[in-house]
N, C-alpha and C positions, 0 to 999 in steps of 0.2 A: 485568514484566521491568525490570531495572535499566538506567539510561541512564549509560553510562561515557564520560566526556568528556575531551578532551585539554587540556593546558596546557603551553606552552613557557616561560612567564614567570609570575612572581607575579601580575601584573595579569590575565593570561588565566585564571589559576587562580581568582581572585576572581570574575571574570565568569562562569565556568562554574558555580561554586557558586550565585551569585545568580540565574542563569538556570534553575536547577532540576536540576542534575546530581545523580544518586545517588552517584556516585563520580567523582573526577578522577584521571587518571594523569599522571605527570610523571617526570622523571629528574634525576640530578645533572649538574653541568656538567663532564663528562669523557667518556671513551670507554666508560664502562660502560653507556651507554644508546644505543639505535639512532636517536636524532635528535641526534647530536653536532654541531650547527651552531654557528658563532660567534654569540655574543649570545643564545643560548637556554639554557634549563635553570636549575637551582637550586643555590645554595650550601646548606650545612647550615643556616645561620640562616634562610634564606628558606624552606626546606622545613619547619622547625620552626614558623614563623609560619603557613605555609599549612595545615599539619595542624590547628593550633589553630583557624584560621578555619573550616575545613571542619567540625570537630566542633561549633563554636558554632552552625552552621547545619544540622546533621543530615546532613552528607555524609561520605563516606569518601575516603581518599587511598590510591591504589595507586602504588607506586614501581617504575618500569621499570628493571631492571638486566639488560637483555636482549641484551647482546652476549656473545661468547665470550671467556673468559679467555685472556690472552696468557701463554704459557709463561715462567716466571721473574718475572712481574709479577702473580701471582694476588692479592697483597695488596691491590691497588687495588679489585678486585671484592669481596674479603672485607670490606674496610672499608666499602664501599658498603652491603652487607647489614647489617653491624654498626650503621652509623649510621641506616639506614632503620628498623631494629627499635627502636633506642634512642629515636628521635624519635617513634615511635608510628605507623608506617605500618600501615594496616589490612590490606594485602597487599603482597607483593613479587612482581613479574612477572619470571620467570627463564627463560632459554633453555638455558644451559650445564648439563649434567648434573653436572659437578663442583661447580658453585656450588649446585645443588639439594641435593646431598649435604651440602655444608658447612652450608647453612641448616637442613636437616632435623635434622642432628646437633647443631648448636649452639643452635638455637632451635626446639625441637619444637612449641611452641605457636603459632609464627608462621604465619599463613595464606600459602600458596604458590600462585601462579597460574602456569600454563605459558604462556609467551609464544608468540605466533604465530611468532616466529623459530625456535622449536624444531621447527616443521613436523610436529607430531604430528597426523596426519590419519586414523588408523585405530584400531580398538578395542584391538589389541594394544599399540600405542605408548602410547596414553593410559592404559590400565589398568596398564602397567608403571610409569609415572610416579606414578600414584596409589598403587600398592602399595609402591613403593620410596622415594618422597620425600613421601608423604602430600599430594600435590597436591589442592587443593580445586576448581580450575577450570582448564579448558583454553580458550585462545583459538584458534579454528580458523583455518587458512589460508583465504585467499579463492579456493580452487580447488575447492570442494565445491558441489554443487547442494543445494537444500532437501531433496529426498528422501534424498540422501546423509547430510545432517545428522540427519534423522529416524531413519534406520537406525542411525547411530552412537549417538544418544542412548539407544537401547534396550540398548546393549551395554556402556556405560561407567558408571563409578561416581563421577562428579564432575559439576560444573556446566559448562555450555557458554556461551561468550561468542563472538559473531561481529561482524565489522565490517559496518556498514550504510550508512555515508556517509563520503566523503572519498577520499583517494588509493587507487588500485587497483594492487596488485602481482599480476601474473599468473605470476610465477615461484613455485617452491616457496620460501616466504618465507625471505628471508635467504640464499638459496643462489645468488645471481646471479653466476655465474662470468664473465659478460660484463663486468660492472662491475669486478670484480677485475682482469680482463685489461687493461681500458682504463686503469685508474688505478694499479694496483699496490697498492690498498688494499681489503681485504675488508670488505664492508658489515657482516658479522657481528662483525668484530673492531675496526673503526675507527668504526662507528656511523653511517656515511653511505654511501649507494650512489653518490652523485655529489658528492664533497667539493668545497667551494667553491674550494679551492686548485687544482683541476684544471679548473675551468670557465672558458671564455673566449668572448667574443663579438667578432666583427669584421665590418666591412662589405666586401662584394664586389660592386661595382657598385651596383645597386639592391636587393640582397639583404642581409639580416642573417644571418650564419652563426653557429651555436652549436656549440661544440666541447667535448668531454670528453677530457682527456688529449690524445693525438695524433689523435683521431678526430673527423670532422665528424658531428654528430648530426642537424642539421636546417638548412634554409635557408628563411628567411621573406621572401617578397616584401614590398614596401612596402605598409603598411596592415594586414598580418597580425600579430596579437599573437604575440610571441615567448615560448615556454615555456622552463622550466628544462631544461637538457639531461640527461635520463636516458635510458639506452640503450633501456629498454622502451618509451619514448615517442618514439623517434627515427623520422625519415622516411627510408626507404631505397629504393634501386632493387632490386626483386625481379622476376626474369624481365623482362617488358616493362612493368612498372608501377612507378610511384613512389608510395609511400604508407606508412602506419604498419603495419609488419610484425607487431609484437607486440600493441600496444594503442593505441587512439586517446588523445589528450590530453584525456580527459574524467574526471569524478569518478564514483566508485561511489555508487549510490543504490538501495537495496532496500527503502525504506520502504513501497513499494506492497505488499510481501510480508510486512509485519510480523505480520499475523495468522497466516500460514502458519509463520513462524518460531516464534511462540509455541506453535502446535500441534505443531511438530517437537520441542519440548523445550528451546528456547533460554532461558537464564536472564538473559542480559545482552546489550544492544546497544551496540556500540562505535563512536564517531566517531573517524576518523583526523584528524590535523591539529595536532600539537604545534609545527610550524613556522609556523603561522598566527597572525595578530594577534588581539588581544583582541576587536575588533569582530566578526570572523568567528566566533570562539568563542561570543560572546554571542548572536549572531543564530541560528546553527545550533542551539545547545543549546535556546534558548527555543522555536524553531519545532518542534523534535523533541519537546520536552516536551509542547507542545500537541497535536501530532499523535498521540502515544501515548495521550493522554486522550480524543481525539476518536473519534467513531464512523466507520465505513467510508465513509459518504457525505460527511462533512465533511473527511476526511483529504486528498483530492487537492488541494484549494485551498491547504492549508497546505504540502504537500510541494512544490508548484510554486514556492514562494518559495525553497526550497533551491537550485533549479537556477540561480538568479541568482548564487549564490555558488560554483558549481562551475567547474572548468577549462573554458574555452571556453563556459561557460553551457550545457553539455550533460552528460548523465549516462548511465550504463550499469548494467545488472544484473550485468554481468561473468559470472563462472563460475556464479553462482547459477542462471542459466537456460541457460548454455552455448549462446548464440546467436552463434557465431563466424562470421566470413566464410567 
């Protein structure tokens, strides 16, 4: 199985390649990609240099153009595809059907991957994209169990890529109406579920309060590490209990199930984390590279190192095992 690794900066890109990535995914420095944070992503010249570096080291480059086109501004997304193809991207990762149509018609030889943001999670949806736009791979949402993936693999005619480590989204990917309501900005169109412009922290007595838009997301007592305010990881009062209603502030980690994923028909394992620094990328990729090469008895010791890099130093199998409260 291929190891697909994130890069939010040219430095992180080189670290991912050097650590053993089979492919690195990244995006342009604008709203065409779903990690549109200040200080991240690539200029055209930086992407050109990154693609050349990857090729010199036997790795591939996937360019994520995975937000939805804005009516009247389609040119921005069209140019992103044009430039990714011109610069030699091994694949473009797309979510918008109109952009898939543009790519398939203009560049019939370009390899097209269906982004997780497209939320294609059943055979009819995936096969439609394969037949209509010649999609070669689908990145599945993080809402399916391993048996779900195995059943789907037998019914579709393209490769399967799944997330195995990093941030966990329990929504139908990219369809977070809660985030859109709180900020007025759609994650699928603006590229960020919690835009930095809407994030605030303030002190209230001995507590640190995190806010998104006009909403309090969490309160952290003295000594507790404060997380970034995303609604899915907010702490709320529900009935008579105060806690994490949607998901705990932990990282996804399903490397314990890597053999089952292989048997299920998965072609590629994806690490989330384009907003992470180069040291994180280097450590996670190198550990996962070794874990994939190790036998089942050796793997737990390697995987345990990853938990030190996760949110709260805790991990979850998420929907892959469906062990909700």
